[in-house]
Backbone as a printed PyTorch tensor [residue, N CA C, xyz], in Angstrom:
tensor([[[144.5370,  20.4490, 151.8370],
         [144.1950,  22.1340, 152.8490],
         [142.9310,  21.3560, 153.3020]],

        [[142.6860,  21.5230, 154.5100],
         [141.4870,  21.1060, 155.4300],
         [141.2380,  22.5830, 155.6100]],

        [[139.6830,  22.8560, 155.2190],
         [138.7930,  23.7330, 155.6710],
         [138.1110,  23.7210, 156.8170]],

        [[137.6120,  24.2030, 158.1350],
         [136.8470,  24.3940, 158.4960],
         [136.0450,  25.4590, 158.7060]],

        [[134.5670,  25.6920, 158.3360],
         [134.0860,  26.6530, 158.2160],
         [132.4630,  26.4010, 159.0760]],

        [[132.6220,  27.4290, 160.3430],
         [131.4530,  26.9180, 161.1230],
         [130.3680,  28.1020, 161.4940]],

        [[129.5550,  28.3060, 161.7580],
         [128.6410,  29.1610, 162.2880],
         [128.1010,  28.3550, 163.7030]],

        [[128.0610,  29.2670, 164.8350],
         [127.7110,  28.9080, 165.9490],
         [126.9550,  30.2870, 166.4470]],

        [[126.1510,  29.9400, 167.6920],
         [125.5720,  30.8510, 168.4030],
         [125.8660,  30.9710, 170.1480]],

        [[125.6610,  29.3260, 169.8870],
         [125.8140,  28.6800, 171.6550],
         [127.3040,  28.4640, 172.5500]],

        [[127.7920,  28.0540, 171.2360],
         [129.3150,  27.4610, 170.9940],
         [129.8120,  25.9900, 170.9500]],

        [[128.1310,  25.4890, 171.0690],
         [128.3870,  23.9910, 170.6280],
         [129.0080,  23.6870, 169.2440]],

        [[128.6910,  24.1080, 168.5860],
         [128.9240,  23.8140, 167.2350],
         [130.4560,  24.6040, 167.1100]],

        [[130.9640,  25.4810, 167.5380],
         [132.5280,  25.3840, 167.0980],
         [133.4370,  25.5050, 168.4150]],

        [[132.5570,  24.4300, 169.2620],
         [133.6160,  22.9890, 170.1930],
         [133.4570,  22.3410, 169.3660]],

        [[132.4170,  21.9320, 168.9410],
         [132.8480,  20.7780, 167.2070],
         [133.9500,  20.8440, 166.8500]],

        [[133.7120,  22.1000, 166.0130],
         [134.5810,  22.6390, 164.8540],
         [136.0290,  22.5710, 165.8410]],

        [[136.2260,  22.6430, 166.8420],
         [137.6310,  23.2280, 167.3440],
         [138.5510,  21.0750, 167.3970]],

        [[137.3140,  20.8390, 168.0850],
         [137.5860,  19.5570, 168.3530],
         [138.3720,  18.7340, 166.6570]],

        [[137.1910,  19.2330, 165.7160],
         [137.9810,  18.6180, 164.3420],
         [138.9590,  19.2500, 163.8830]],

        [[139.4270,  20.1610, 164.6330],
         [140.7830,  21.2400, 163.8850],
         [141.6000,  20.3940, 164.9270]],

        [[141.6700,  20.2220, 165.8320],
         [142.6350,  19.7270, 167.0580],
         [142.6400,  18.1470, 166.5180]],

        [[142.4380,  16.8070, 165.5770],
         [142.3390,  16.2660, 165.4180],
         [143.3060,  16.1120, 164.1190]],

        [[142.7420,  17.3210, 163.2040],
         [143.3930,  17.4070, 161.5050],
         [144.7770,  17.5910, 162.2090]],

        [[144.9780,  18.5510, 163.1900],
         [145.9340,  18.9740, 163.3930],
         [146.7140,  18.1560, 164.2400]],

        [[146.6680,  17.5660, 164.9780],
         [147.3540,  16.2820, 165.2600],
         [148.0040,  15.5670, 163.9720]],

        [[147.2680,  15.1700, 163.1100],
         [147.3610,  14.3050, 161.8790],
         [148.4170,  14.7770, 161.0800]],

        [[148.8760,  16.0150, 161.5110],
         [150.1940,  16.6590, 160.3490],
         [149.2740,  17.4640, 159.4240]],

        [[147.7060,  18.1850, 159.2970],
         [147.2440,  18.3000, 157.9310],
         [147.3870,  19.9210, 158.2130]],

        [[147.3790,  20.5660, 157.2550],
         [147.3560,  21.9900, 157.2800],
         [145.7890,  22.2950, 157.1440]],

        [[145.3350,  23.2990, 158.6690],
         [144.1540,  23.5250, 158.6210],
         [143.5850,  25.2660, 158.5410]],

        [[142.7090,  25.4690, 157.9340],
         [142.0270,  26.7350, 157.7240],
         [141.0240,  26.5800, 158.2060]],

        [[140.6670,  27.5920, 159.4970],
         [139.7350,  27.7140, 160.6390],
         [138.7230,  29.1290, 160.7650]],

        [[137.6060,  28.8650, 160.1530],
         [137.3240,  30.6510, 160.1770],
         [135.2990,  30.4190, 160.3920]],

        [[135.3850,  31.0130, 161.1560],
         [133.5490,  31.4080, 161.5560],
         [132.9370,  31.9250, 160.0620]],

        [[131.9600,  31.4460, 159.4100],
         [131.6990,  31.4570, 158.5200],
         [130.9010,  33.5310, 158.2640]],

        [[131.0020,  34.0400, 159.0090],
         [131.1250,  35.4290, 159.1870],
         [132.2770,  36.0690, 158.6660]],

        [[133.7000,  35.5860, 158.4860],
         [134.3370,  35.9090, 158.5120],
         [135.2050,  34.8200, 157.0510]],

        [[134.4390,  34.5020, 156.5230],
         [134.9330,  33.2290, 155.1430],
         [134.5250,  34.0190, 153.8360]],

        [[135.3430,  33.3800, 153.5220],
         [135.6240,  33.7970, 151.3980],
         [135.4680,  32.8920, 150.3130]],

        [[135.2930,  32.7210, 149.3620],
         [135.3840,  31.8250, 148.9220],
         [136.6330,  31.2200, 148.4680]],

        [[138.0790,  31.9890, 148.5860],
         [139.1390,  31.2120, 148.9250],
         [139.3080,  30.8050, 150.1710]],

        [[138.5530,  30.0280, 151.2240],
         [138.3160,  29.2390, 152.2270],
         [137.8930,  27.9420, 151.6080]],

        [[136.8900,  27.6620, 150.3950],
         [136.6040,  26.4780, 149.9200],
         [137.6240,  26.3000, 148.4850]],

        [[137.8340,  27.3780, 147.7240],
         [138.9080,  27.1570, 146.3740],
         [140.1230,  26.5410, 146.9520]],

        [[140.6130,  26.9310, 148.0220],
         [141.9340,  26.4090, 148.6020],
         [142.2870,  25.2680, 149.1530]],

        [[140.9070,  24.4240, 149.5060],
         [140.9220,  23.5500, 150.6460],
         [140.2200,  21.8070, 149.6090]],

        [[141.4750,  20.3740, 149.8150],
         [140.5570,  19.6030, 149.0740],
         [140.0060,  19.2340, 150.1460]],

        [[139.7340,  19.3350, 151.4310],
         [138.2190,  18.9720, 152.3390],
         [137.8770,  20.3660, 152.3350]],

        [[136.3960,  20.1320, 152.9130],
         [135.7600,  20.8830, 153.5040],
         [134.7700,  20.3300, 154.9540]],

        [[134.7110,  21.1770, 155.8410],
         [133.7130,  20.7280, 156.7560],
         [132.8930,  21.8420, 156.9200]],

        [[131.5520,  21.9890, 157.0760],
         [130.6620,  22.6690, 157.0430],
         [130.2840,  22.3930, 158.1340]],

        [[129.9770,  23.3260, 159.2220],
         [129.5330,  22.9710, 160.6720],
         [128.1710,  24.5330, 160.8330]],

        [[126.8390,  23.7000, 161.0840],
         [125.6300,  24.4550, 161.7040],
         [124.8910,  24.1570, 162.2570]],

        [[124.6990,  24.5450, 163.2060],
         [123.3760,  23.9080, 164.3300],
         [121.8590,  24.3490, 163.5710]],

        [[120.8070,  23.4050, 164.7300],
         [120.1780,  22.7850, 163.5560],
         [119.0830,  24.5120, 164.1390]],

        [[118.1920,  25.0500, 163.1600],
         [117.7290,  26.2190, 164.0530],
         [116.0440,  25.9370, 163.2740]],

        [[114.9810,  26.9040, 163.5830],
         [113.9940,  26.8560, 163.8460],
         [112.7720,  25.9010, 163.2910]],

        [[112.9180,  25.6120, 162.5920],
         [111.7800,  24.3570, 161.6880],
         [113.3750,  23.1710, 161.0580]],

        [[114.1430,  22.9150, 161.6040],
         [115.2850,  21.8790, 161.3530],
         [115.6150,  22.5190, 159.8660]],

        [[116.0180,  23.3900, 159.9460],
         [116.7410,  24.3200, 158.8210],
         [117.6980,  24.6480, 159.0180]],

        [[118.9080,  24.7400, 158.2680],
         [120.5300,  25.4240, 158.9520],
         [120.1460,  27.4680, 159.2160]],

        [[121.2000,  27.7230, 159.5720],
         [121.1650,  28.8870, 159.9760],
         [120.5630,  29.7140, 159.0730]],

        [[119.9360,  31.0150, 158.1620],
         [119.8320,  31.7310, 157.2480],
         [120.0540,  33.1220, 157.0210]],

        [[120.5550,  33.5540, 157.8800],
         [121.0480,  35.0580, 157.8230],
         [122.2920,  35.2270, 157.2440]],

        [[123.6220,  34.3850, 157.4750],
         [124.8500,  34.1450, 157.5200],
         [125.4740,  32.8940, 156.2530]],

        [[124.9260,  31.9540, 157.0290],
         [125.1020,  30.9140, 156.9620],
         [124.9420,  30.2700, 155.5810]],

        [[123.4670,  30.2340, 155.6030],
         [122.6310,  29.7850, 154.1000],
         [123.4100,  30.6130, 152.9750]],

        [[123.2950,  31.9180, 153.1920],
         [123.8300,  32.9380, 151.7820],
         [125.5210,  32.7960, 151.3380]],

        [[125.7800,  31.8440, 152.4590],
         [127.5330,  31.9510, 152.2260],
         [127.5050,  30.3890, 151.5140]],

        [[126.4760,  29.3540, 151.9620],
         [126.6510,  28.1130, 151.3640],
         [126.1060,  28.4080, 149.7630]],

        [[125.3760,  29.2670, 149.6370],
         [124.9600,  29.1990, 148.2780],
         [125.9540,  29.9860, 147.4500]],

        [[126.5920,  30.8530, 147.9540],
         [127.6180,  31.9170, 147.0430],
         [128.8090,  31.1050, 146.7080]],

        [[129.2630,  30.0220, 147.6240],
         [130.0110,  28.6160, 147.1280],
         [129.5510,  27.6010, 146.6410]],

        [[128.2890,  27.4030, 146.6720],
         [128.1740,  25.8440, 145.6620],
         [128.7400,  25.3270, 144.6760]],

        [[129.0720,  26.4310, 143.4480],
         [130.1890,  25.8760, 142.7640],
         [131.0700,  25.4430, 143.0150]],

        [[131.3920,  26.0870, 143.9680],
         [132.9840,  25.4150, 144.2860],
         [133.0240,  24.3580, 144.6920]],

        [[131.9270,  24.3170, 146.3650],
         [131.7210,  23.2040, 147.1750],
         [131.5420,  21.5590, 145.9480]],

        [[130.9420,  21.8000, 144.9900],
         [130.7490,  20.4710, 144.0320],
         [132.3940,  19.6660, 143.6660]],

        [[133.1690,  20.7050, 143.5010],
         [134.3520,  19.7850, 143.4690],
         [135.3900,  19.1820, 144.2640]],

        [[134.7730,  19.4630, 145.9530],
         [135.1990,  19.2890, 146.7250],
         [134.7570,  17.9510, 147.9700]],

        [[135.3840,  17.5710, 148.5940],
         [134.9300,  16.5500, 149.4850],
         [134.1730,  17.1220, 150.9800]],

        [[132.8450,  17.0280, 150.9350],
         [132.1080,  18.0920, 152.3700],
         [131.7080,  16.9250, 153.2000]],

        [[131.8050,  17.8520, 154.4460],
         [131.8170,  17.0210, 155.4370],
         [130.6030,  18.1980, 156.3130]],

        [[129.5360,  17.2740, 156.6190],
         [128.7350,  18.4180, 157.3360],
         [128.5000,  18.0460, 158.6070]],

        [[128.6120,  18.3550, 159.8400],
         [128.6450,  18.8340, 161.1010],
         [127.4620,  19.6640, 161.8890]],

        [[127.3900,  19.9960, 163.2240],
         [126.4500,  20.5290, 163.7730],
         [125.4880,  19.9490, 165.3530]],

        [[125.1210,  20.7280, 166.2470],
         [124.5560,  20.4700, 166.8960],
         [123.1390,  20.8180, 166.6930]],

        [[122.5580,  19.8860, 167.4400],
         [120.6160,  20.3600, 168.0370],
         [120.3830,  19.9780, 169.0870]],

        [[119.1660,  20.4450, 169.3430],
         [118.6200,  20.7460, 170.8780],
         [117.3660,  19.8050, 171.1670]],

        [[116.9180,  19.5310, 169.9130],
         [114.9480,  18.9290, 169.8430],
         [115.0350,  18.1060, 168.5600]],

        [[113.8190,  17.9800, 169.1550],
         [113.6820,  16.7420, 168.0130],
         [114.9170,  15.5040, 167.7210]],

        [[114.6070,  14.6370, 166.4730],
         [115.8960,  13.9670, 166.5570],
         [117.2050,  14.6350, 165.6120]],

        [[116.8500,  15.5320, 165.4460],
         [117.9690,  16.0990, 164.1690],
         [118.4090,  15.9720, 162.8600]],

        [[117.0730,  16.4370, 162.4940],
         [116.5130,  15.7150, 161.3500],
         [117.3940,  16.6210, 160.2600]],

        [[117.4650,  18.0510, 160.7940],
         [118.2960,  18.8280, 160.0110],
         [119.3620,  18.9990, 158.8310]],

        [[120.1070,  17.5650, 160.0290],
         [121.2880,  17.4130, 159.0340],
         [121.1450,  16.2820, 157.7120]],

        [[120.1480,  15.8730, 158.0050],
         [119.6010,  14.5160, 156.7940],
         [118.8140,  15.5130, 155.6520]],

        [[118.6500,  16.4410, 156.0360],
         [117.5120,  17.8050, 154.6830],
         [118.7610,  18.6140, 154.8020]],

        [[119.8580,  19.1480, 155.5380],
         [120.8370,  19.7740, 155.3180],
         [121.9240,  18.8170, 153.7080]],

        [[121.8430,  18.0150, 154.0150],
         [122.5250,  16.6060, 153.5970],
         [122.0310,  16.4200, 152.3700]],

        [[120.8360,  16.7540, 151.8480],
         [120.0540,  15.9920, 150.6010],
         [119.6420,  17.3310, 150.0020]],

        [[119.8490,  18.2380, 150.3410],
         [119.6350,  19.7140, 149.3820],
         [121.1400,  20.1700, 148.9580]],

        [[122.1670,  19.7970, 150.2850],
         [123.6710,  19.6180, 149.3350],
         [123.3750,  18.6850, 148.2060]],

        [[123.7920,  17.5930, 148.3530],
         [123.5900,  16.4000, 147.3210],
         [122.6780,  16.9510, 145.8040]],

        [[121.3750,  17.8740, 146.5010],
         [120.5720,  17.7370, 145.2450],
         [121.0950,  18.8370, 144.3130]],

        [[122.3550,  19.8920, 144.7910],
         [122.8750,  20.8280, 144.1070],
         [123.7440,  20.2400, 143.4420]],

        [[124.2090,  19.0700, 143.7990],
         [125.6100,  18.3910, 142.9800],
         [127.2250,  18.2630, 143.6280]],

        [[126.5770,  18.5650, 145.2870],
         [127.6380,  18.3680, 145.8500],
         [127.8870,  16.8120, 146.7840]],

        [[129.4770,  16.6860, 146.7980],
         [129.7950,  15.0550, 147.1500],
         [129.8870,  15.5410, 149.1980]],

        [[128.7740,  14.7000, 149.6680],
         [128.9220,  14.7650, 151.2340],
         [129.2910,  13.2040, 151.5550]],

        [[130.1600,  13.6640, 152.2000],
         [130.8840,  12.1960, 151.9200],
         [130.7410,  11.7400, 153.8140]],

        [[130.1210,  12.6480, 154.8300],
         [130.0460,  12.7150, 156.0920],
         [128.9970,  13.1200, 156.6850]],

        [[128.5230,  12.6630, 157.2640],
         [127.6340,  14.0520, 158.2960],
         [127.8670,  13.2010, 159.9230]],

        [[128.0330,  14.3870, 161.0740],
         [128.0560,  14.1470, 162.2530],
         [127.1160,  15.0580, 163.2610]],

        [[126.2290,  14.5140, 163.9310],
         [125.2850,  15.7580, 164.4100],
         [125.2280,  15.0660, 166.1200]],

        [[125.3330,  16.3720, 167.1310],
         [125.6780,  16.1270, 168.3550],
         [124.4670,  16.5610, 168.8750]],

        [[124.1330,  16.0180, 169.9060],
         [122.8880,  16.4140, 170.7050],
         [123.4600,  17.9060, 171.5310]],

        [[123.0310,  19.1170, 171.7560],
         [123.4570,  19.8540, 172.5770],
         [124.5780,  20.7140, 172.7530]],

        [[125.2680,  20.4870, 173.8410],
         [126.8160,  20.7300, 173.6860],
         [127.5690,  19.2410, 174.1780]],

        [[128.4700,  19.1520, 173.4110],
         [129.2120,  17.9180, 172.6980],
         [129.9730,  17.4990, 174.0510]],

        [[129.6290,  16.5810, 174.4500],
         [130.3430,  15.4710, 175.6410],
         [131.7050,  15.1120, 174.9860]],

        [[132.4470,  14.9430, 175.9630],
         [134.1590,  14.5800, 175.4440],
         [133.9900,  13.2810, 175.1550]],

        [[133.3050,  12.4170, 174.8920],
         [132.9980,  11.3570, 173.8180],
         [132.9880,  11.8650, 172.6280]],

        [[131.8510,  12.4700, 172.8040],
         [131.4250,  12.7610, 171.1350],
         [132.5560,  13.9170, 170.5690]],

        [[133.5710,  14.5340, 171.2180],
         [134.4340,  15.3530, 170.9120],
         [135.5630,  14.3330, 170.2600]],

        [[135.7980,  13.3480, 171.3440],
         [136.7600,  12.7130, 170.5690],
         [136.4380,  11.8350, 169.7020]],

        [[135.1880,  11.8400, 168.8040],
         [134.7930,  11.0880, 168.0400],
         [134.9450,  12.5360, 166.8170]],

        [[135.3560,  13.2710, 167.0590],
         [135.4150,  14.7930, 165.9540],
         [136.7450,  14.6720, 165.8890]],

        [[137.4420,  14.5920, 167.1710],
         [138.8970,  14.3180, 166.4830],
         [139.6420,  13.8400, 165.7320]],

        [[139.0760,  12.2420, 165.6230],
         [138.9130,  10.8820, 165.3430],
         [138.5330,  11.5480, 163.1140]],

        [[137.3200,  12.2950, 163.1590],
         [136.8430,  12.5560, 161.7880],
         [138.4060,  13.1600, 161.4090]],

        [[138.6480,  14.7260, 162.5320],
         [139.6420,  15.4020, 161.8610],
         [140.7670,  14.7610, 161.6440]],

        [[141.2360,  13.4630, 161.8020],
         [142.1650,  12.8900, 161.5970],
         [141.9860,  12.1110, 160.6410]],

        [[140.6070,  11.9020, 160.5220],
         [140.3990,  11.3440, 158.8500],
         [140.9900,  11.6060, 158.1380]],

        [[140.0110,  12.8270, 157.6130],
         [140.3870,  13.9430, 156.1050],
         [141.4810,  14.2060, 155.9360]]])
Protein backbone atom coordinates (compact mmCIF):
# COMPACT_ATOMS: atom_id res chain seq x y z
CA UNK A 1 0.00 0.00 0.00
CA UNK A 2 1.02 3.59 -0.68
CA UNK A 3 0.31 6.43 1.75
CA UNK A 4 0.20 9.97 0.42
CA UNK A 5 0.35 12.40 3.33
CA UNK A 6 0.42 16.09 2.54
CA UNK A 7 0.06 19.63 3.84
CA UNK A 8 -1.33 22.41 1.65
CA UNK A 9 -2.39 26.02 2.10
CA UNK A 10 -3.12 27.26 -1.41
CA UNK A 11 -3.94 23.93 -3.05
CA UNK A 12 -0.69 23.55 -4.99
CA UNK A 13 0.68 20.64 -2.99
CA UNK A 14 -2.76 19.05 -2.78
CA UNK A 15 -2.98 19.10 -6.59
CA UNK A 16 0.40 17.38 -6.70
CA UNK A 17 -0.78 14.76 -4.19
CA UNK A 18 -3.93 14.12 -6.19
CA UNK A 19 -1.91 13.56 -9.38
CA UNK A 20 0.28 11.02 -7.57
CA UNK A 21 -2.88 9.31 -6.30
CA UNK A 22 -4.39 9.11 -9.79
CA UNK A 23 -1.21 7.58 -11.19
CA UNK A 24 -0.94 5.03 -8.40
CA UNK A 25 -4.58 4.02 -8.74
CA UNK A 26 -4.25 3.73 -12.53
CA UNK A 27 -1.39 1.31 -11.86
CA UNK A 28 -3.69 -0.76 -9.63
CA UNK A 29 -2.10 0.17 -6.34
CA UNK A 30 -3.96 0.55 -3.06
CA UNK A 31 -3.69 4.19 -1.96
CA UNK A 32 -4.20 5.83 1.41
CA UNK A 33 -4.67 9.57 0.74
CA UNK A 34 -4.74 11.90 3.74
CA UNK A 35 -4.12 15.52 4.65
CA UNK A 36 -1.60 15.72 7.47
CA UNK A 37 -4.10 17.17 9.95
CA UNK A 38 -6.00 13.86 9.69
CA UNK A 39 -2.95 11.59 9.53
CA UNK A 40 -1.93 9.08 12.19
CA UNK A 41 1.04 6.83 12.78
CA UNK A 42 -0.93 3.95 11.20
CA UNK A 43 -0.82 5.82 7.87
CA UNK A 44 2.94 5.22 7.90
CA UNK A 45 3.02 1.85 9.65
CA UNK A 46 0.53 0.23 7.24
CA UNK A 47 2.21 1.39 4.03
CA UNK A 48 5.19 0.13 2.06
CA UNK A 49 5.84 3.46 0.33
CA UNK A 50 5.22 6.92 1.80
CA UNK A 51 4.77 10.09 -0.24
CA UNK A 52 5.18 13.17 1.95
CA UNK A 53 4.12 16.51 0.50
CA UNK A 54 4.75 19.96 1.91
CA UNK A 55 5.31 23.34 0.26
CA UNK A 56 8.24 25.60 1.02
CA UNK A 57 7.50 27.91 3.91
CA UNK A 58 9.27 30.87 5.46
CA UNK A 59 13.01 30.59 5.07
CA UNK A 60 13.01 27.46 2.86
CA UNK A 61 11.54 25.14 5.49
CA UNK A 62 8.63 22.74 5.83
CA UNK A 63 5.50 23.93 7.66
CA UNK A 64 6.21 23.85 11.39
CA UNK A 65 2.83 23.93 13.17
CA UNK A 66 1.18 20.81 11.73
CA UNK A 67 3.47 19.05 9.28
CA UNK A 68 6.78 19.10 11.16
CA UNK A 69 5.29 17.76 14.43
CA UNK A 70 3.64 14.92 12.50
CA UNK A 71 6.88 14.03 10.70
CA UNK A 72 8.80 14.07 13.97
CA UNK A 73 6.17 11.82 15.59
CA UNK A 74 6.56 9.14 12.88
CA UNK A 75 10.29 9.49 12.19
CA UNK A 76 11.15 6.05 13.58
CA UNK A 77 8.44 4.36 11.46
CA UNK A 78 9.65 6.22 8.36
CA UNK A 79 13.12 4.64 8.71
CA UNK A 80 11.76 1.28 7.56
CA UNK A 81 9.95 2.68 4.47
CA UNK A 82 10.67 4.01 1.01
CA UNK A 83 9.94 7.73 1.21
CA UNK A 84 9.35 10.24 -1.58
CA UNK A 85 9.23 13.96 -0.78
CA UNK A 86 7.30 16.44 -2.90
CA UNK A 87 5.92 19.95 -2.78
CA UNK A 88 5.67 23.36 -4.37
CA UNK A 89 7.55 26.60 -3.95
CA UNK A 90 7.09 30.17 -5.20
CA UNK A 91 10.38 31.92 -4.54
CA UNK A 92 14.11 31.29 -4.67
CA UNK A 93 15.09 28.01 -6.31
CA UNK A 94 13.18 25.65 -4.06
CA UNK A 95 16.11 24.78 -1.82
CA UNK A 96 13.72 23.64 0.91
CA UNK A 97 13.33 20.24 -0.74
CA UNK A 98 17.08 19.54 -0.51
CA UNK A 99 17.18 20.86 3.05
CA UNK A 100 14.25 18.60 3.94
CA UNK A 101 15.82 15.59 2.20
CA UNK A 102 19.11 16.12 4.04
CA UNK A 103 17.32 16.45 7.37
CA UNK A 104 15.37 13.23 6.78
CA UNK A 105 18.49 11.32 5.68
CA UNK A 106 20.37 12.64 8.72
CA UNK A 107 17.60 11.00 10.79
CA UNK A 108 18.08 7.65 9.02
CA UNK A 109 15.17 7.86 6.55
CA UNK A 110 15.71 6.44 3.05
CA UNK A 111 14.60 9.17 0.64
CA UNK A 112 14.31 7.46 -2.74
CA UNK A 113 13.20 10.52 -4.68
CA UNK A 114 12.21 14.18 -4.41
CA UNK A 115 9.94 16.23 -6.65
CA UNK A 116 9.32 19.97 -6.59
CA UNK A 117 7.04 22.19 -8.64
CA UNK A 118 7.03 25.94 -9.06
CA UNK A 119 3.74 27.47 -7.87
CA UNK A 120 0.61 25.67 -9.14
CA UNK A 121 1.79 22.66 -11.16
CA UNK A 122 1.23 22.86 -14.91
CA UNK A 123 -0.35 19.94 -16.77
CA UNK A 124 3.05 18.61 -17.83
CA UNK A 125 4.15 18.55 -14.18
CA UNK A 126 0.93 16.84 -13.12
CA UNK A 127 1.58 14.18 -15.76
CA UNK A 128 5.08 13.63 -14.35
CA UNK A 129 3.53 13.23 -10.91
CA UNK A 130 1.07 10.64 -12.23
CA UNK A 131 4.07 8.72 -13.57
CA UNK A 132 5.73 9.03 -10.17
CA UNK A 133 2.63 7.49 -8.58
CA UNK A 134 2.73 4.64 -11.07
CA UNK A 135 6.43 4.03 -10.43
CA UNK A 136 6.14 3.16 -6.75
